[in-house]
KETIMAR-803349 format. One record per residue (C-alpha): residue in three letters; y, z, x. Coordinates in pm, whole numbers, padded with zeros to 5 digits, always signed. Example, Ala and Ser with C-alpha at 12.3 -4.5 7.8 and 13.67 -1.06 7.14 Angstrom:
<senus>
ALA-00450+00780+01230SER-00106+00714+01367
</senus>
This chain:
<senus>
UNK+01882+05014-02254UNK+02228+05075-02106UNK+02407+04776-01949UNK+02591+04877-01640UNK+02877+04634-01569UNK+03131+04811-01355UNK+03089+04905-00993UNK+02988+05262-00916UNK+02910+05333-01275UNK+02788+05688-01320UNK+02515+05749-01569UNK+02452+06114-01650UNK+02104+06196-01762UNK+02029+06496-01988UNK+01702+06643-01843UNK+01477+06766-02110UNK+01397+07139-02080UNK+01027+07172-02040UNK+01009+07534-02129UNK+01240+07826-02204UNK+01223+08114-01949UNK+00967+08385-02032UNK+01267+08628-02069UNK+01619+08677-01956UNK+01532+08881-01664UNK+01319+08609-01516UNK+01607+08359-01550UNK+01845+08577-01364UNK+01601+08661-01071UNK+01730+08548-00726UNK+01477+08411-00487UNK+01389+08689-00238UNK+01338+08636+00136UNK+00996+08485+00232UNK+00743+08752+00325UNK+00683+08826+00689UNK+00378+08649+00829UNK+00187+08766+01130UNK+00142+08431+01322UNK+00263+08236+01610UNK+00409+07976+01370UNK+00392+07896+01003UNK+00533+07688+00723UNK+00505+07661+00344UNK+00601+07328+00175UNK+00579+07161-00169UNK+00351+06873-00136UNK+00535+06621-00374UNK+00884+06685-00237UNK+00833+06807+00120UNK+01063+07092+00049UNK+01023+07374+00285UNK+00990+07709+00103UNK+00924+07946+00402UNK+00890+07890+00781UNK+00904+08056+01114UNK+00851+07885+01459UNK+00752+07585+01257UNK+00851+07347+01546UNK+00697+07544+01829UNK+00436+07344+02009UNK+00100+07529+01976UNK-00266+07460+02044UNK-00420+07349+01724UNK-00782+07407+01779UNK-00989+07244+01511UNK-00687+07164+01299UNK-00691+06869+01527UNK-00964+06734+01305UNK-00727+06684+01009UNK-00576+06392+01216UNK-00919+06275+01329UNK-01025+06258+00964UNK-00696+06087+00869UNK-00760+05817+01123UNK-01120+05762+00989UNK-00986+05750+00628UNK-00729+05477+00751UNK-01004+05278+00909UNK-01211+05290+00587UNK-00914+05195+00371UNK-00819+04892+00583UNK-01192+04764+00576UNK-01266+04828+00932UNK-01526+05101+00865UNK-01754+05185+00570UNK-01898+05515+00456UNK-02256+05390+00479UNK-02214+05235+00831UNK-02464+05392+01079UNK-02335+05558+01405UNK-02562+05597+01696UNK-02525+05944+01848UNK-02438+05941+02222UNK-02540+06201+02476UNK-02165+06292+02519UNK-02136+06365+02140UNK-02460+06559+02132UNK-02351+06775+02435UNK-02012+06864+02295UNK-01984+07249+02291UNK-01866+07473+02014UNK-01916+07428+01643UNK-02161+07145+01551UNK-02338+06972+01275UNK-02662+06941+01498UNK-02686+06565+01539UNK-02934+06434+01796UNK-02917+06184+02080UNK-03012+05833+01973UNK-03025+05905+01603UNK-02827+05694+01360UNK-02614+05895+01115UNK-02387+05758+00824UNK-02019+05778+00861UNK-02005+05975+00539UNK-02244+06246+00669UNK-02041+06262+00993UNK-01719+06304+00784UNK-01894+06597+00596UNK-01980+06746+00928UNK-01629+06734+01054UNK-01454+06850+00721UNK-01701+07124+00614UNK-01883+07226+00931UNK-01607+07148+01168UNK-01860+06984+01390UNK-01719+06884+01743UNK-02023+06669+01797UNK-01952+06470+01474UNK-01588+06425+01572UNK-01680+06281+01902UNK-01937+06053+01749UNK-01690+05912+01501UNK-01429+05870+01772UNK-01656+05676+01994UNK-01789+05457+01711UNK-01433+05365+01605UNK-01256+05328+01932UNK-01523+05302+02191UNK-01439+05627+02359UNK-01250+05945+02285UNK-00950+05868+02488UNK-00877+05541+02303UNK-00935+05737+01976UNK-00669+05987+02083UNK-00433+05705+02142UNK-00483+05600+01784UNK-00427+05957+01661UNK-00095+05963+01859UNK+00020+05629+01707UNK-00046+05761+01350UNK+00136+06089+01445UNK+00447+05889+01553UNK+00432+05674+01240UNK+00417+05983+01018UNK+00713+06136+01198UNK+00512+06418+01369UNK+00778+06457+01642UNK+00616+06746+01827UNK+00254+06643+01850UNK+00039+06500+02118UNK-00351+06462+02101UNK-00586+06429+02388UNK-00914+06470+02209UNK-01072+06439+01857UNK-01194+06793+01808UNK-00936+07035+01940UNK-01129+07193+02227UNK-00878+07313+02493UNK-00737+07053+02702UNK-00397+07014+02877UNK-00121+06830+02687UNK-00275+06876+02350UNK-00047+07031+02092UNK+00104+07009+01757UNK+00332+07235+01530UNK+00310+07388+01188UNK+00560+07139+01045UNK+00385+06842+01185UNK+00047+06961+01039UNK+00219+06997+00702UNK+00352+06637+00732UNK-00009+06515+00816UNK-00164+06701+00534UNK+00096+06562+00291UNK+00002+06217+00402UNK-00379+06277+00389UNK-00362+06420+00031UNK-00121+06144-00096UNK-00299+05853+00063UNK-00664+05957+00010UNK-00694+06167-00304UNK-01055+06047-00364UNK-01159+06161-00020UNK-00958+06472-00014UNK-01197+06638-00275UNK-01452+06682+00018UNK-01221+06947+00167UNK-01305+07176-00125UNK-01684+07171-00058UNK-01809+07513+00040UNK-02120+07405+00216UNK-02305+07110+00360UNK-02667+07058+00454UNK-02769+06827+00740UNK-03096+06819+00948UNK-03227+07090+00709UNK-02953+07319+00825UNK-02710+07462+00568UNK-02368+07546+00707UNK-02074+07698+00515UNK-01705+07599+00514UNK-01505+07863+00705UNK-01207+07836+00479UNK-01244+08182+00306UNK-00973+08093+00047UNK-01209+07838-00117UNK-01405+08145-00251UNK-01116+08381-00306UNK-00877+08144-00500UNK-00990+07888-00739UNK-00678+07691-00704UNK-00723+07639-00328UNK-00901+07305-00254UNK-00860+07275+00122UNK-00794+07214+00403UNK-00907+07318+00744UNK-00972+07614+00980UNK-00951+07630+01358UNK-01005+07881+01633UNK-01004+07891+02018UNK-00900+08170+02245UNK-00578+07979+02332UNK-00494+07884+01962UNK-00596+08197+01788UNK-00715+08181+01427UNK-00552+07895+01238UNK-00572+07763+00885UNK-00406+07483+00685UNK-00451+07557+00315UNK-00347+07376-00003UNK-00356+07485-00365UNK-00267+07337-00693UNK-00127+07547-00984UNK+00039+07417-01297UNK+00089+07075-01160UNK+00254+07195-00839UNK+00081+07166-00509UNK+00177+07374-00210UNK+00061+07338+00153UNK+00063+07636+00389UNK+00005+07629+00758UNK-00058+07941+00964UNK-00129+07906+01338UNK-00216+08191+01584UNK-00335+08472+01342UNK-00537+08756+01489UNK-00868+08715+01293UNK-01044+08497+01029UNK-00938+08754+00752UNK-00573+08749+00876UNK-00544+08373+00863UNK-00674+08376+00507UNK-00463+08666+00400UNK-00138+08526+00561UNK-00194+08188+00395UNK-00262+08353+00055UNK+00060+08546+00091UNK+00261+08240+00144UNK+00090+08052-00145UNK+00147+08336-00386UNK+00515+08354-00275UNK+00573+07989-00339UNK+00400+07974-00670UNK+00573+08295-00805UNK+00933+08183-00714UNK+00937+07809-00723UNK+00834+07526-00960UNK+00799+07153-00918UNK+00897+06884-01177UNK+00837+06513-01208UNK+01165+06382-01333UNK+01118+06007-01323UNK+00819+05780-01293UNK+00829+05514-01012UNK+00821+05144-01093UNK+00972+05217-01436UNK+01311+05088-01546UNK+01585+05347-01537UNK+01874+05120-01593UNK+01965+04744-01641UNK+02257+04606-01432UNK+02452+04284-01449UNK+02348+04036-01178UNK+02583+03742-01095UNK+02478+03384-01017UNK+02114+03442-01110UNK+01859+03276-01326UNK+01891+03577-01553UNK+02193+03784-01638UNK+02033+04133-01576UNK+01819+04312-01321UNK+01598+04605-01393UNK+01650+04899-01166UNK+01413+05185-01093UNK+01239+05393-00825UNK+00981+05289-00573UNK+00783+05601-00645UNK+00779+05904-00871UNK+01075+06143-00821UNK+00982+06510-00797UNK+01195+06814-00732UNK+01114+07165-00613UNK+01345+07424-00750UNK+01370+07805-00803UNK+01177+07908-01110UNK+01362+07890-01441UNK+01643+07671-01314UNK+01527+07343-01473UNK+01815+07333-01732UNK+02065+07349-01446UNK+01949+07008-01306UNK+02170+06697-01330UNK+02097+06342-01238UNK+02345+06077-01157UNK+02282+05709-01104UNK+02512+05509-00874UNK+02492+05125-00907UNK+02612+04885-00632UNK+02917+04677-00728UNK+02885+04298-00786UNK+02518+04244-00753UNK+02470+03873-00668UNK+02146+03671-00670UNK+01922+03611-00506UNK+01774+03965-00495UNK+01426+04035-00383UNK+01194+04291-00542UNK+01242+04633-00375UNK+01598+04563-00269UNK+01813+04869-00269UNK+02095+04845-00527UNK+02208+05206-00571UNK+02086+05563-00562UNK+01972+05843-00800UNK+02115+06177-00699UNK+01981+06504-00855UNK+02176+06815-00812UNK+02117+07188-00902UNK+02471+07331-00964UNK+02647+07213-00643UNK+02329+07168-00438UNK+02174+06816-00374UNK+01807+06848-00429UNK+01697+06484-00424UNK+01841+06144-00328UNK+01629+05832-00389UNK+01699+05467-00353UNK+01746+05269-00676UNK+01571+04937-00626UNK+01526+04604-00800UNK+01194+04619-00988UNK+01169+04241-00997UNK+01305+03959-00788UNK+01593+03757-00939UNK+01632+03398-00803UNK+01963+03201-00787UNK+02058+03021-01100UNK+02125+02651-01134UNK+02456+02496-01036UNK+02615+02560-01372UNK+02510+02922-01401UNK+02659+02990-01052UNK+02973+02796-01138UNK+03014+02993-01464UNK+02957+03326-01300UNK+03203+03242-01013UNK+03468+03185-01267UNK+03388+03505-01449UNK+03384+03710-01139UNK+03739+03568-01057UNK+03858+03660-01406UNK+03717+04016-01371UNK+03885+04052-01033UNK+04227+03949-01180UNK+04179+04186-01469UNK+04116+04465-01223UNK+04420+04406-01026
</senus>
């Protein structure tokens, strides 16, 4: 453990090289421009870092069609996680839910259906009837549920989104963007990994009717495990896809493609580009000590510093050995310090480009020391100040 005493001490990390490049040619490849994608808007991002690898019209407000249901499902998952809802709760199906047009899971008026079955109907079959049933059960009516959707959108930083219904059927003032959908999908996968597995299911049977997932990539590419398709005349053919290869997860969003095949092909093009030319690395584990710093006037002399969560970077392929990490520690840390208090930063650079900046935090609280400890440290601080002059 390295004791960091002076202010703004820089600690240079040597990052272990995970693997040598396959050949010299690969190491020298520059990243080509992203492929052209035939869509109204699209984006490709690294899930763990949020780094954008390709985009066009990513902030243009577009009709999302059934991609809306990603937010609806996210809201349901949040309600389950906070204990307000349970998977085996029974939902009584209203006439409005039953009458909802478009894709459906064929629920019937007055029947009681488990929340889990309705979720399968939304995720796999894209059931508009199931979306409305869940919205009414959670919020009383769809309008109030849409207000919940908008609150979560604002909290997640989806700056160009507004929802008016739970299913994505055409309605005025209902829109989102490719970037916002990528943000939402990142949150859904990160917060609910146990539930996310449902998005990879290829079929679901309800009421003796077998329906198939419309995401063609689930059958084409074994690394793809989600997420959601959508279509209306106004929105065109849309698809949010996600794939995991060699510990790197990418999320692609294509909105306004010309056909079901086109939306699958364009997403596949984006994913293949990202996996071919980029790689992701977990550099440091969250909640693990990276450094030990002197703390003054505390009931202990040192405070352990680390990151709130794992630190990942997304970089061009075969550039791992060019990474450099630097720790910056605040000067004169004085007790009391609460767990989670920012006390510095970790900066990661690739050559001259900053690729990640994360707060360095106190991993445990440090309380004030007794009178004699504080008095002694006050004297030592004065001596250090005089020595530095």
